[in-house]
C-alpha positions in Angstrom: -53.2 22.4 -93.1 -54.4 19.1 -94.5 -56.5 16.6 -92.6 -55.9 12.8 -92.8 -58.3 10.7 -94.9 -58.4 7.2 -96.3 -58.2 7.8 -100.0 -59.5 5.0 -102.3 -58.1 5.9 -105.8 -60.3 3.8 -108.1 -58.9 2.5 -111.5 -61.7 2.7 -114.2 -60.0 0.2 -116.5 -59.6 -2.4 -113.8 -63.1 -1.9 -112.6 -64.5 -2.3 -116.2 -62.5 -5.5 -116.7 -63.9 -7.0 -113.5 -67.4 -5.6 -114.1 -67.5 -3.5 -110.9 -69.1 -0.1 -110.9 -68.1 2.9 -108.7 -71.4 2.8 -106.8 -70.7 -0.9 -105.9 -67.4 0.1 -104.3 -69.1 2.9 -102.4 -71.8 0.5 -101.2 -69.3 -2.1 -100.1 -67.4 0.5 -98.1 -70.5 1.6 -96.4 -71.6 -1.9 -95.5 -68.3 -3.3 -94.4 -66.8 -0.4 -92.5 -69.4 -0.2 -89.8 -68.9 0.6 -86.1 -71.2 -1.6 -84.1 -72.3 -1.0 -80.6 -72.7 -4.6 -79.5 -73.5 -4.1 -75.8 -72.7 -6.5 -73.0 -73.5 -9.9 -71.5 -75.2 -10.0 -68.1 -75.0 -13.1 -66.0 -76.1 -13.7 -62.5 -72.6 -12.9 -61.2 -70.7 -11.3 -64.0 -71.2 -8.6 -66.7 -68.9 -8.5 -69.7 -68.8 -5.6 -72.2 -68.7 -6.7 -75.8 -67.0 -5.2 -78.9 -66.8 -6.3 -82.5 -64.2 -5.6 -85.2 -66.9 -4.6 -87.7 -65.0 -1.5 -88.8 -61.7 -1.0 -90.6 -58.7 0.7 -89.1 -55.6 0.4 -91.3 -54.6 0.7 -94.9 -54.2 -3.1 -95.0 -57.7 -3.6 -93.6 -59.1 -1.5 -96.5 -57.0 -3.2 -99.1 -58.2 -6.7 -98.0 -61.9 -5.6 -98.2 -63.8 -8.0 -100.4 -65.7 -6.1 -103.1 -67.2 -9.2 -104.8 -67.1 -12.9 -104.5 -67.7 -14.9 -107.7 -67.6 -18.7 -107.6 -64.9 -18.7 -105.0 -62.9 -15.9 -106.6 -62.5 -12.9 -104.3 -62.1 -9.4 -105.8 -60.5 -7.2 -103.1 -60.4 -3.4 -103.0 -56.6 -3.5 -103.7 -57.4 -5.2 -107.1 -59.3 -2.2 -108.4 -57.9 0.7 -106.5 -54.9 2.2 -104.8 -55.5 2.6 -101.1 -53.4 5.2 -99.3 -53.6 7.2 -96.1 -53.6 10.6 -97.7 -55.3 14.0 -97.3 -58.9 14.9 -97.2 -58.3 17.8 -99.6 -55.5 18.3 -102.1 -56.7 21.8 -103.2 -54.8 23.7 -100.5 -51.1 24.3 -100.1 -49.4 26.1 -97.2 -45.9 27.4 -97.3 -43.8 29.1 -94.6 -40.6 30.7 -95.8 -40.7 28.5 -98.8 -41.2 25.2 -96.9 -44.4 23.1 -96.7 -46.2 23.7 -93.5 -49.4 23.1 -91.5 -51.3 26.3 -90.7 -53.4 27.0 -87.7 -55.3 30.3 -87.1 -56.2 31.6 -83.6 -59.1 34.1 -83.3 -59.5 35.9 -80.0 -63.0 36.1 -78.4 -64.6 39.6 -78.4 -64.2 39.9 -74.6 -60.7 38.6 -74.4 -57.4 40.6 -74.3 -55.3 39.8 -77.4 -52.0 40.5 -75.6 -52.8 38.1 -72.8 -54.0 35.5 -75.2 -50.8 35.5 -77.3 -48.7 35.4 -74.2 -50.4 32.1 -73.2 -50.1 30.9 -76.8 -46.4 31.4 -76.7 -46.1 29.5 -73.5 -48.0 26.6 -75.1 -45.8 26.8 -78.2 -42.7 26.3 -76.1 -44.2 23.1 -74.7 -45.4 22.0 -78.2 -41.9 22.5 -79.6 -40.5 20.0 -77.1 -42.9 17.4 -78.2 -42.5 17.7 -81.9 -40.6 14.9 -83.8 -37.0 15.5 -84.9 -36.8 17.7 -88.0 -40.1 19.6 -87.3 -40.5 22.9 -85.6 -43.3 25.4 -85.0 -43.2 29.1 -85.7 -45.7 31.9 -85.1 -46.0 33.3 -88.6 -48.1 36.4 -87.9 -48.6 37.9 -84.5 -50.9 41.0 -84.5 -50.0 41.8 -80.9 -46.4 42.5 -81.9 -47.7 45.7 -83.5 -49.8 46.5 -80.4 -46.8 45.9 -78.0 -44.5 48.1 -80.1 -47.1 50.8 -80.3 -47.6 50.8 -76.6 -43.8 51.0 -76.1 -43.7 54.0 -78.5 -46.6 55.7 -76.7 -44.8 55.3 -73.3 -41.6 56.8 -74.9 -43.7 59.7 -76.2 -45.2 60.1 -72.7 -41.8 60.5 -71.1 -40.7 63.0 -73.8 -43.9 65.0 -73.3 -43.4 65.1 -69.5 -39.8 66.4 -69.9 -40.8 69.0 -72.5 -43.7 70.3 -70.5 -41.5 70.7 -67.4 -38.9 72.6 -69.3 -41.5 74.9 -70.9 -43.0 75.7 -67.5 -39.6 76.4 -66.0 -38.7 78.8 -68.9 -41.9 80.7 -68.3 -41.8 80.8 -64.5 -38.1 81.0 -64.0 -37.8 79.1 -60.7 -37.9 75.5 -59.7 -40.2 76.3 -56.9 -42.8 77.7 -59.3 -42.4 74.7 -61.6 -43.2 72.2 -58.8 -46.8 73.5 -58.5 -48.0 72.6 -62.0 -45.7 69.6 -62.3 -47.2 68.0 -59.2 -50.6 68.3 -60.8 -49.5 65.9 -63.6 -48.9 62.7 -61.6 -51.9 63.4 -59.4 -54.2 63.9 -62.4 -52.8 60.8 -64.2 -53.1 58.6 -61.1 -56.7 59.9 -60.7 -57.4 59.1 -64.4 -56.0 55.6 -63.9 -58.2 55.1 -60.9 -61.3 56.1 -62.9 -60.2 53.7 -65.7 -60.0 50.9 -63.1 -63.4 52.0 -61.6 -65.1 51.8 -65.1 -63.3 48.6 -66.1 -61.2 50.3 -68.9 -58.1 48.5 -70.2 -54.7 50.0 -70.7 -54.6 50.0 -74.5 -53.3 52.1 -77.3 -56.1 54.7 -77.2 -56.2 55.1 -73.4 -52.4 55.4 -73.4 -52.8 58.1 -76.1 -55.3 59.8 -73.9 -52.8 59.9 -71.1 -50.1 61.4 -73.4 -52.5 64.1 -74.5 -53.6 64.8 -70.9 -50.0 65.6 -69.9 -50.3 68.8 -71.9 -53.8 69.6 -70.6 -53.7 68.9 -66.9 -51.0 71.5 -66.2 -53.1 74.4 -67.7 -55.2 75.1 -64.7 -52.3 74.8 -62.2 -50.2 77.1 -64.4 -53.0 79.7 -64.4 -53.2 79.5 -60.6 -49.4 79.8 -59.9 -49.1 82.7 -62.4 -51.9 84.6 -60.8 -50.5 84.0 -57.3 -47.1 85.1 -58.4 -48.6 88.2 -59.9 -50.2 89.2 -56.6 -46.9 88.5 -54.8 -45.1 90.8 -57.2 -47.8 93.4 -56.4 -46.9 93.3 -52.7 -49.3 90.7 -51.2 -48.1 88.2 -48.6 -47.9 84.6 -49.9 -51.0 83.3 -48.1 -53.1 86.3 -49.1 -51.9 86.1 -52.7 -52.8 82.4 -52.7 -56.3 82.9 -51.3 -57.1 86.0 -53.4 -55.6 84.5 -56.6 -57.4 81.2 -56.2 -60.7 83.0 -55.4 -60.4 85.1 -58.5 -60.0 82.0 -60.6 -62.7 79.8 -59.2 -65.1 80.8 -62.0 -62.7 80.6 -64.9 -61.2 77.2 -63.8 -64.6 75.6 -63.3 -65.6 76.9 -66.7 -62.4 75.8 -68.4 -62.5 72.3 -66.7 -66.2 71.7 -67.6 -65.7 73.1 -71.1 -62.8 70.8 -71.9 -64.4 67.8 -70.3 -67.8 68.5 -72.0 -66.3 68.3 -75.5 -65.6 64.6 -75.1 -69.2 63.7 -74.1 -70.4 63.5 -77.7 -67.4 61.3 -78.6 -68.1 58.9 -75.7 -71.8 58.7 -76.6 -71.3 57.9 -80.2 -72.3 54.6 -81.6 -70.6 52.4 -84.2 -66.9 51.9 -84.7 -65.9 55.4 -83.6 -67.8 55.2 -80.4 -66.4 51.7 -79.6 -62.8 52.9 -80.3 -62.9 56.3 -78.6 -65.3 55.8 -75.7 -62.5 54.8 -73.3 -60.2 57.5 -74.8 -62.7 60.3 -74.3 -63.7 59.3 -70.8 -60.1 58.9 -69.7 -59.2 62.4 -71.0 -62.3 63.9 -69.4 -61.5 62.3 -66.1 -57.9 63.5 -66.1 -59.1 67.1 -67.0 -61.7 67.0 -64.2 -59.2 65.9 -61.6 -56.7 68.6 -62.8 -59.4 71.2 -62.2 -59.9 70.0 -58.6 -56.2 69.9 -58.0 -55.8 73.5 -59.3 -58.5 74.9 -56.9 -57.3 72.9 -53.9 -53.7 71.8 -53.9 -52.1 74.3 -56.2 -53.0 77.4 -54.1 -51.7 75.7 -51.0 -48.4 74.8 -52.7 -48.1 78.3 -54.1 -48.5 79.8 -50.6 -45.6 77.6 -49.3 -43.3 77.3 -52.2 -43.3 80.8 -53.8 -40.8 83.4 -52.4 -41.1 87.1 -52.9 -37.4 87.5 -53.0 -37.2 85.1 -56.0 -39.7 87.1 -58.1 -37.4 89.9 -59.1 -33.9 88.3 -58.8 -31.8 85.8 -60.7 -33.2 83.9 -63.6 -36.8 84.3 -62.4 -36.3 88.1 -62.4 -34.9 88.0 -65.9 -37.9 85.9 -67.1 -40.3 88.3 -65.5 -38.6 91.4 -66.9 -38.5 89.8 -70.4 -42.2 89.0 -70.2 -43.0 92.5 -69.0 -41.3 93.8 -72.2 -43.2 91.3 -74.3 -46.5 92.4 -72.5 -45.7 96.0 -73.4 -45.1 95.1 -77.0 -48.4 93.1 -77.1 -50.3 95.9 -75.4 -49.2 98.5 -77.9 -50.3 96.3 -80.8 -53.5 95.4 -79.0 -54.3 99.1 -78.7 -53.9 99.5 -82.4 -56.2 96.6 -83.2 -58.8 97.9 -80.8 -58.6 101.3 -82.5 -59.0 99.6 -85.9 -61.8 97.1 -85.0 -63.4 97.2 -88.4 -60.3 95.9 -90.0 -60.1 93.2 -87.3 -63.7 92.2 -88.0 -62.9 91.9 -91.7 -59.8 89.7 -91.0 -61.9 87.6 -88.6 -64.7 87.2 -91.1 -62.2 86.3 -93.8 -60.5 83.6 -91.7 -63.9 82.3 -90.6 -65.0 82.0 -94.2 -61.7 80.5 -95.3 -61.9 77.8 -92.5 -65.4 76.8 -93.7 -64.2 76.7 -97.3 -61.2 74.6 -96.4 -63.2 72.0 -94.6 -65.7 72.0 -97.4 -62.9 71.4 -99.9 -61.2 68.6 -98.0 -62.8 65.8 -100.0 -61.7 67.3 -103.3 -58.3 69.0 -102.5 -57.1 67.1 -99.4 -57.3 63.6 -98.2 -60.3 62.1 -96.4 -60.1 58.6 -95.1 -61.4 56.5 -92.1 -58.0 56.1 -90.5 -54.4 56.5 -91.7 -52.4 53.5 -92.8 -50.2 52.3 -89.9 -46.8 50.6 -90.3 -47.7 47.2 -88.8 -44.5 45.5 -90.2 -46.4 43.2 -92.6 -47.4 43.2 -96.2 -50.2 41.0 -97.5 -50.8 39.9 -101.1 -54.1 38.7 -102.5 -53.6 36.1 -105.3 -56.1 35.8 -108.2 -55.6 33.0 -110.7 -57.6 32.1 -113.9 -60.8 30.3 -113.3 -59.6 27.0 -114.9 -56.2 27.0 -113.0 -55.2 23.9 -111.1 -53.6 23.9 -107.7 -50.2 22.9 -109.2 -50.2 25.9 -111.6 -51.2 28.4 -108.9 -48.6 27.0 -106.4 -45.9 27.4 -109.1 -46.7 31.1 -109.5 -47.3 31.6 -105.8 -43.8 30.3 -105.1 -42.4 32.9 -107.5 -44.3 35.5 -105.5 -42.9 34.1 -102.3 -39.4 34.6 -103.6 -40.2 38.2 -104.3 -41.1 38.6 -100.6 -38.0 36.7 -99.5 -35.7 39.0 -101.4 -36.7 42.1 -99.5 -33.8 43.0 -97.2 -35.9 43.4 -94.0 -38.0 40.3 -94.4 -38.1 38.0 -91.4 -40.2 35.3 -93.0 -42.9 34.7 -95.6 -46.1 32.7 -95.7 -48.7 31.7 -98.4 -51.9 29.8 -98.5 -52.8 28.7 -102.0 -56.0 27.4 -103.6 -56.7 26.5 -107.2 -57.9 29.9 -108.4 -56.9 32.2 -105.5 -54.6 32.5 -102.6 -53.2 34.7 -99.8 -49.6 35.4 -98.9 -47.3 38.0 -97.4 -44.2 38.8 -95.5 -43.4 39.8 -91.9 -40.7 42.4 -91.6 -38.1 42.8 -88.9 -39.1 44.8 -85.8 -39.1 48.6 -86.0 -36.1 48.9 -83.8 -34.0 46.8 -86.3 -35.1 48.2 -89.6 -34.9 51.8 -90.8 -37.2 51.5 -93.9 -40.9 52.0 -93.3 -43.2 49.2 -94.7 -44.9 51.4 -97.3 -41.5 52.2 -98.9 -41.3 48.6 -100.0 -44.8 48.5 -101.7 -43.7 50.0 -105.1 -40.8 47.6 -105.4 -42.9 44.6 -104.4 -45.7 45.6 -106.7 -43.5 46.0 -109.7 -42.0 42.5 -109.2 -45.3 40.8 -108.5 -46.8 42.4 -111.6 -44.1 40.7 -113.7 -45.3 37.2 -112.6 -47.4 35.6 -115.4 -50.4 33.4 -114.7 -51.7 35.2 -111.6 -52.7 38.7 -110.4 -51.2 39.7 -107.1 -51.3 43.1 -105.4 -49.5 43.9 -102.2 -51.4 45.8 -99.5 -50.8 47.0 -95.9 -53.5 45.8 -93.6 -56.0 48.2 -92.2 -55.4 49.7 -88.7 -59.1 49.3 -87.8 -61.1 46.1 -87.4 -63.8 45.0 -89.8 -61.9 45.9 -93.0 -61.9 43.8 -96.3 -58.9 42.8 -98.3 -59.1 46.1 -100.3 -60.1 49.6 -99.1 -62.5 50.2 -101.9 -65.6 47.9 -101.7 -68.4 49.4 -103.8 -71.5 47.2 -104.1 -74.2 47.6 -106.8 -77.4 45.7 -105.9 -80.6 45.2 -107.8 -83.4 42.7 -108.5 -82.1 42.5 -112.1 -80.2 39.5 -113.3 -76.5 39.2 -112.5 -75.4 39.6 -116.1 -77.2 43.0 -116.3 -75.7 44.3 -113.1 -72.3 43.1 -114.2 -72.6 45.0 -117.4 -73.2 48.3 -115.6 -70.5 47.5 -113.0 -67.9 47.0 -115.8 -68.9 50.3 -117.4 -68.3 52.1 -114.0 -65.1 50.2 -113.4 -63.8 51.1 -116.9 -64.5 54.8 -116.2 -62.6 54.5 -112.9 -59.6 52.9 -114.6 -59.5 55.5 -117.4 -59.5 58.2 -114.7 -56.6 56.4 -112.9 -58.7 56.1 -109.7 -57.2 52.8 -108.8 -53.7 51.5 -108.3 -55.3 48.1 -108.5 -59.0 47.2 -109.1 -61.3 44.4 -109.9 -64.9 43.3 -110.2 -65.8 40.3 -108.1 -68.3 38.7 -110.4 -66.5 37.0 -113.3 -68.3 34.9 -115.9 -65.2 33.0 -116.9 -65.6 29.7 -115.1 -65.4 26.8 -117.7 -68.2 24.2 -117.0 -68.9 21.0 -118.7 -72.3 19.5 -118.6 -73.0 15.8 -119.0 -76.1 15.7 -121.3 -78.0 12.4 -121.2 -80.1 11.0 -124.1 -83.1 10.0 -121.9 -84.5 7.8 -124.7 -81.3 5.8 -124.8 -81.2 5.6 -121.0 -84.6 4.1 -121.0 -83.9 1.8 -123.9 -80.9 0.3 -122.1 -82.8 -0.3 -118.9 -80.8 2.3 -116.9 -82.2 4.7 -114.3 -81.0 8.1 -113.5 -80.6 7.4 -109.8 -78.1 4.6 -110.5 -76.3 6.6 -113.1 -76.1 9.6 -110.8 -74.8 7.4 -107.9 -72.0 6.0 -110.2 -71.0 9.5 -111.3 -71.0 10.9 -107.8 -68.9 8.0 -106.5 -66.4 8.4 -109.4 -65.8 12.1 -109.5 -67.5 13.8 -106.5 -64.9 12.9 -103.8 -67.6 12.7 -101.2 -66.9 10.7 -98.1 -68.6 7.4 -97.3 -68.0 7.0 -93.6 -65.2 7.3 -91.1 -62.4 5.2 -89.6 -60.4 5.6 -86.4 -56.6 6.3 -85.8 -55.3 6.9 -82.3 -58.7 7.7 -81.0 -59.6 10.2 -83.8 -61.9 9.6 -86.7 -61.2 10.5 -90.3 -63.1 10.3 -93.5 -63.1 7.5 -96.1 -63.2 9.0 -99.6 -63.5 6.9 -102.8 -62.7 8.6 -106.1 -61.2 7.8 -109.5 -57.6 8.7 -109.9 -56.7 12.2 -111.0 -54.9 10.9 -114.1 -58.3 9.6 -115.3 -60.1 12.9 -115.0 -57.7 15.4 -116.4 -60.2 16.7 -118.8 -64.0 16.4 -119.4 -63.6 14.1 -122.4 -62.0 11.4 -120.2 -65.3 11.1 -118.3 -66.9 9.5 -121.3 -64.8 6.4 -120.5 -66.5 6.0 -117.1 -68.8 2.9 -116.8 -72.1 3.0 -115.1 -74.2 0.1 -113.8 -76.8 -1.4 -116.2 -79.3 -4.3 -116.2 -78.0 -7.5 -114.6 -75.0 -5.6 -113.2 -73.6 -5.1 -116.7 -71.5 -2.0 -117.1 -72.4 0.5 -119.8 -69.9 3.2 -121.1 -71.1 6.7 -120.2 -70.4 7.7 -123.8 -73.2 5.4 -124.9 -76.0 7.4 -123.3 -74.4 10.9 -122.8 -72.2 13.5 -124.3 -70.2 16.4 -122.9 -71.3 20.0 -123.6 -69.1 23.0 -122.6 -70.2 26.4 -121.5 -68.9 29.3 -119.4 -70.6 30.4 -116.1 -69.9 32.8 -113.3 -67.4 31.7 -110.6 -69.9 32.8 -108.0 -73.2 34.7 -107.8 -73.3 37.1 -104.8 -76.2 38.6 -103.0 -76.5 41.4 -100.4 -79.5 42.4 -98.5 -81.4 39.7 -100.4 -80.6 41.4 -103.7 -78.3 40.3 -106.5 -75.0 42.1 -106.0 -71.8 42.9 -107.9 -68.8 44.5 -106.0 -66.1 46.8 -107.4 -62.9 46.4 -105.2 -59.5 48.0 -105.3 -56.7 50.0 -103.9 -57.3 53.8 -104.5 -54.5 55.8 -106.1 -55.6 58.8 -104.0 -57.8 58.9 -100.9 -60.5 56.4 -100.3 -63.2 59.1 -100.1 -62.2 60.5 -103.5 -62.4 57.0 -105.1 -65.8 56.4 -103.6 -67.1 59.8 -104.7 -66.0 59.1 -108.3 -67.7 55.7 -108.3 -70.9 57.2 -106.8 -70.9 60.0 -109.4 -70.4 57.5 -112.3 -73.1 55.2 -110.9 -75.6 58.0 -110.8 -74.9 58.7 -114.4 -74.9 55.1 -115.6 -77.3 53.1 -113.5 -81.1 53.2 -114.3 -83.7 53.3 -111.6 -84.1 50.3 -109.4 -80.4 50.0 -108.5 -79.1 50.5 -105.0 -75.5 51.4 -103.9 -74.0 49.8 -100.8 -70.6 49.3 -99.3 -68.7 46.7 -97.2 -65.5 46.8 -95.1 -63.5 50.0 -94.8 -65.7 51.7 -97.4 -68.8 51.1 -95.4 -67.1 52.3 -92.2 -66.0 55.5 -94.0 -69.5 56.2 -95.3 -71.2 55.5 -92.0 -68.6 56.8 -89.5 -67.1 59.6 -91.6 -70.3 61.6 -91.8 -70.8 61.7 -88.0 -68.2 64.4 -87.4 -70.4 67.4 -88.1 -73.0 66.2 -85.7 -70.4 65.5 -83.0 -68.7 68.9 -83.6 -72.0 70.8 -83.4 -73.0 69.0 -80.3 -69.7 69.8 -78.6 -70.1 73.5 -79.5 -73.7 73.4 -78.1 -72.5 71.8 -74.8 -69.7 74.4 -74.4 -72.1 77.2 -75.2 -74.5 76.0 -72.5 -71.7 75.6 -69.9 -70.4 79.1 -70.6 -73.8 80.6 -70.6 -74.5 79.1 -67.2 -71.1 80.2 -65.9 -71.2 83.8 -67.2 -75.0 84.1 -66.7 -75.0 85.5 -70.2 -75.8 84.4 -73.8 -73.5 87.0 -75.2 -70.2 86.0 -73.6 -70.2 82.4 -75.0 -70.4 83.9 -78.5 -67.4 86.0 -77.9 -65.4 83.0 -76.6 -66.5 80.6 -79.3 -66.5 83.0 -82.3 -63.2 84.5 -81.2 -61.3 81.3 -80.9 -62.8 78.2 -82.6 -62.9 79.3 -86.2 -59.3 80.5 -86.0 -58.1 77.3 -84.4 -60.0 75.3 -87.1 -58.2 77.3 -89.7 -54.8 76.5 -88.2 -55.6 72.8 -87.9 -56.9 72.6 -91.5 -53.7 74.0 -92.9 -51.9 70.7 -92.1 -54.5 68.8 -94.2 -53.6 70.8 -97.3 -49.9 71.7 -97.1 -47.1 69.3 -97.9 -44.2 70.8 -96.0 -40.5 70.1 -96.8 -38.2 67.7 -94.9 -40.4 64.7 -95.6 -37.5 62.5 -94.6 -37.7 64.0 -91.1 -41.3 64.8 -90.5 -43.7 61.9 -91.0 -45.5 62.2 -94.4 -44.0 65.6 -94.9 -45.8 66.9 -91.8 -49.2 66.6 -93.2 -52.3 64.6 -92.3 -55.6 63.5 -93.6 -59.2 64.1 -92.4 -59.8 60.9 -90.4 -61.3 59.8 -87.2 -58.1 60.7 -85.3 -57.8 64.2 -86.6 -61.5 64.6 -86.0 -61.0 63.8 -82.4 -58.2 66.3 -82.4 -60.5 69.0 -83.8 -63.1 68.3 -81.1 -60.4 68.5 -78.4 -59.2 71.7 -80.0 -62.6 73.4 -79.4 -62.2 72.9 -75.7 -58.6 73.9 -75.5 -58.7 77.1 -77.5 -61.9 78.2 -75.7 -59.9 78.4 -72.5 -58.0 81.5 -73.7 -61.2 83.4 -74.4 -62.6 82.4 -71.0 -59.6 83.9 -69.2 -59.9 87.2 -71.0 -63.7 87.6 -70.9 -64.1 86.6 -67.3 -61.5 89.1 -66.1 -62.7 91.9 -68.4 -66.2 91.5 -66.8 -64.7 91.7 -63.3 -62.8 94.8 -64.2 -65.9 96.4 -65.6 -67.7 95.6 -62.3 -64.7 97.3 -60.6 -65.5 100.5 -62.4 -63.6 100.4 -65.7 -65.3 101.1 -69.0 -65.5 98.2 -71.5 -62.6 99.3 -73.6 -60.2 99.8 -70.7 -61.4 96.6 -69.0 -60.8 94.3 -72.0 -57.5 96.0 -72.8 -56.3 95.5 -69.2 -57.7 92.0 -69.0 -55.9 90.9 -72.2 -52.6 92.3 -70.9 -52.9 90.7 -67.5 -54.0 87.3 -68.8 -51.4 87.3 -71.6 -48.9 85.4 -69.5 -51.2 82.5 -68.4 -52.6 82.3 -71.9 -49.1 82.1 -73.4 -47.9 79.6 -70.8 -50.8 77.3 -71.1 -50.8 77.4 -74.9 -47.1 76.9 -75.2 -47.2 74.1 -72.7 -50.1 72.4 -74.7 -48.3 72.9 -78.0 -44.9 71.7 -76.6 -46.6 68.7 -74.9 -48.2 67.6 -78.1 -45.3 68.5 -80.4 -43.6 65.1 -79.9 -46.7 63.4 -81.4 -45.9 65.1 -84.7 -42.4 63.6 -84.8 -43.0 60.0 -83.8 -42.4 57.1 -86.1 -42.9 53.4 -85.9 -45.9 51.4 -84.6 -49.1 53.5 -84.3 -47.3 56.7 -85.4 -49.9 57.8 -88.1 -52.7 58.1 -85.6 -50.6 60.1 -83.1 -49.3 62.3 -86.0 -52.9 63.1 -87.0 -53.9 64.2 -83.5 -50.6 66.0 -82.8 -50.6 68.0 -86.0 -54.2 69.1 -85.5 -53.6 70.2 -81.9 -50.2 71.9 -82.5 -51.4 73.8 -85.6 -54.8 74.7 -84.2 -53.4 75.9 -80.8 -50.5 77.8 -82.3 -52.5 79.8 -84.9 -55.7 79.9 -82.8 -53.9 81.4 -79.8 -52.1 84.1 -81.8 -55.3 85.3 -83.4 -57.4 84.9 -80.2 -55.2 87.4 -78.4 -56.2 90.1 -80.8 -59.6 89.1 -82.1 -61.3 88.2 -78.8 -60.9 91.8 -77.3 -62.3 93.3 -80.5 -65.3 90.9 -80.5 -65.8 91.7 -76.8 -66.2 95.4 -77.8 -68.8 94.3 -80.4 -70.8 91.8 -78.4 -70.3 92.1 -74.6 -72.7 94.0 -72.4 -71.7 96.9 -70.1 -71.0 95.5 -66.7 -69.5 98.5 -64.8 -73.0 99.9 -64.1 -73.7 96.9 -61.9 -70.7 97.6 -59.6 -72.7 100.5 -58.0 -75.4 98.1 -57.0 -73.4 95.0 -56.0 -71.2 94.7 -52.9 -67.5 94.3 -53.8 -66.5 91.1 -52.0 -63.4 90.5 -54.0 -61.9 94.0 -54.4 -60.6 94.0 -50.8 -57.3 95.6 -49.6 -54.3 93.5 -50.2 -53.8 92.7 -46.5 -57.4 91.5 -45.9 -58.6 88.1 -47.1 -62.3 88.7 -46.4 -64.4 91.5 -44.8 -64.7 90.9 -41.1 -68.3 89.9 -41.1 -67.5 87.0 -43.4 -64.4 85.8 -41.5 -64.2 82.8 -39.3 -63.0 83.6 -35.8 -59.7 81.8 -35.9 -58.7 82.0 -39.6 -55.1 82.9 -40.1 -53.7 85.7 -42.3 -50.7 85.3 -44.5 -48.3 85.7 -41.6 -50.0 83.3 -39.1 -51.5 86.1 -36.9 -55.2 85.5 -37.3 -57.5 87.9 -39.3 -56.3 91.4 -39.7 -59.0 94.0 -39.3 -59.1 96.5 -42.1 
């Protein structure tokens, strides 16, 4: 908005007639608008504070100010100037939905909560509304927390959908409500534990921590599912409930610890990252890791106890549960027959595995060229911004006229709530806020082509509509490519224009620009110093007159209602419409005689740069724009052309979103490799072997990566139903999904390898052991994988606020787990035959503490005196 000021609009013709110079007016204002601190009188009995009306307060006070007294004739300020209470600056115009307005921006402190702040602002706005004069009202033009609140609401809806889907999937696999209760109870306990850890570490409930909770719903049930399935299997084999629970839990202590630590460990590199990614995902990663850790504890403590009390032998083979078990038995037989074929044709399996491994590497290497790589996907925040660029010599009136036309374009969009614009002489900023997501059906980006076409038809300005970045620290445009050097600005600009021209010819930009423009008209007042000296003038006096006439600098301040505002003398705008009129200004000469400026000076015209920018203490020129494809591909093109065009001594740099992509986007490989290393170390410690971790990681991770990468390349049909045609880009959200996928898919291999090792120790040879282990572990692998896929599937279908980020993670996890699990079931056993050691020889030297009769929980020498058996009768001696 505009700030009050006392404007003294001087009239050059009246001043010349009365022989008064601009500098004299300025000096008289400085001398006669003076706030004096007089002090006080101090008598023996009384003290009186003194004030003096040495300053001016009202328009009438300034009008009556005596500028000169000549033989009794008083020349007042009103005789040579128009005095008005106006604005400090007339080079800014604010409009709200087409009406003039006063704008106030509110920035939240770094340690403050935006949602809490805007709640308090809205409370204050209600009070302000009551105090506004009739005919005035206040509106919140743009509220960034509206998007946050809607996104949180969408995440909560997704959380509810995920909970229901996971429960249905578990029921379909287990066939009884009693069995379902065991893993379902693990969900609220794990989530409550995660919330407690969030409170303990001071985390807030935000978009990313809520997303972590949504993801954890599909993860925390895995361990409990494995336990209840293993207990139920022992019950079907004839064990009592208590014995089945104890033996089943004991068999899974190692695998569950390994799976829990593995999945929690993959988030450690994310939490320890620096920069923007670390700041964004630290709470996300630690929340997920906490939920997974608590679910592992629940699976080893609560789940066996609940299984012992809830599962019933009579339900295993009867009713729906019996039908489910028989159906899965038939599926296990089908899988077993195909597994035997792959184990008998292991060379072919190795070739398929090597081919998929190589293809996954090639796909990730080709992402920058064939797919889309960006820092973060564009989110529908319900707002479109427009950046206005006007000619360098444009006036505020011209730019307002064109900006108003742009405002009408925004107002004509059907889902527009209101529009806003802030206009300056040669630039401006505007936009529109759309109706809430629940009211409108059209996504924001669908309006961009229509708005762009209409804005492009407006003459006199350039204006391009953009959707704001979903991440903090972004510039107006995604592409911000900086060329720096010690060379002069014109030389850098020449090279920048060549690079920019190449980019435009290659259709890299939807809209592009170069920030340095040498098109600013400038007129220089050139003095004839010989004439100045001959006429008795001095440059200090001449400069003071020119500054007082044209500069618009304030002299001092005056007070209204307890607030101080500036006093600004300046000649009227009508007398300075063009440079030539300035020659009619008079300056003070000898004996206070006025001399026309044209007598001692002339006007020379030239063109200069609007601004000269620097970066890192070097001269800099920046290429900005909106890429037609991905941001990464646009930057790569500019980098390639820069290497071909720029000579030595030039340095490339970035700002905003481009800088974030170049600094944050390259960290994924290091984080991914560190996650793999941590998992390898955890598995090596758990299995006491360096071979088994290779089986698990090689047999699952490349296959899952291949499945995830498919969704970065394919554009599937039904784009009107699936967001963006069910495809995603390579961004920080999909990268987090890939790291999560490493821990998830490794669980399948852990179950097979651990049980195969145990069977070898029981006397089976390697081939028989891995074949039997894969058959027995098929059901828990399928149950956990389907639960994970089903739990994350709603993320692929969401729309509205924050949907793009959830789509990215969801598609990566769903695609990677689906394809990774299918291949893992056949490739891990074959890799086990190739890499694993022979374990059955050790069984002759090691006591068998777990292979006990079904009725005995522990051998007598290890049993406590009063420990019960499954029937409550104390230890049974075998």
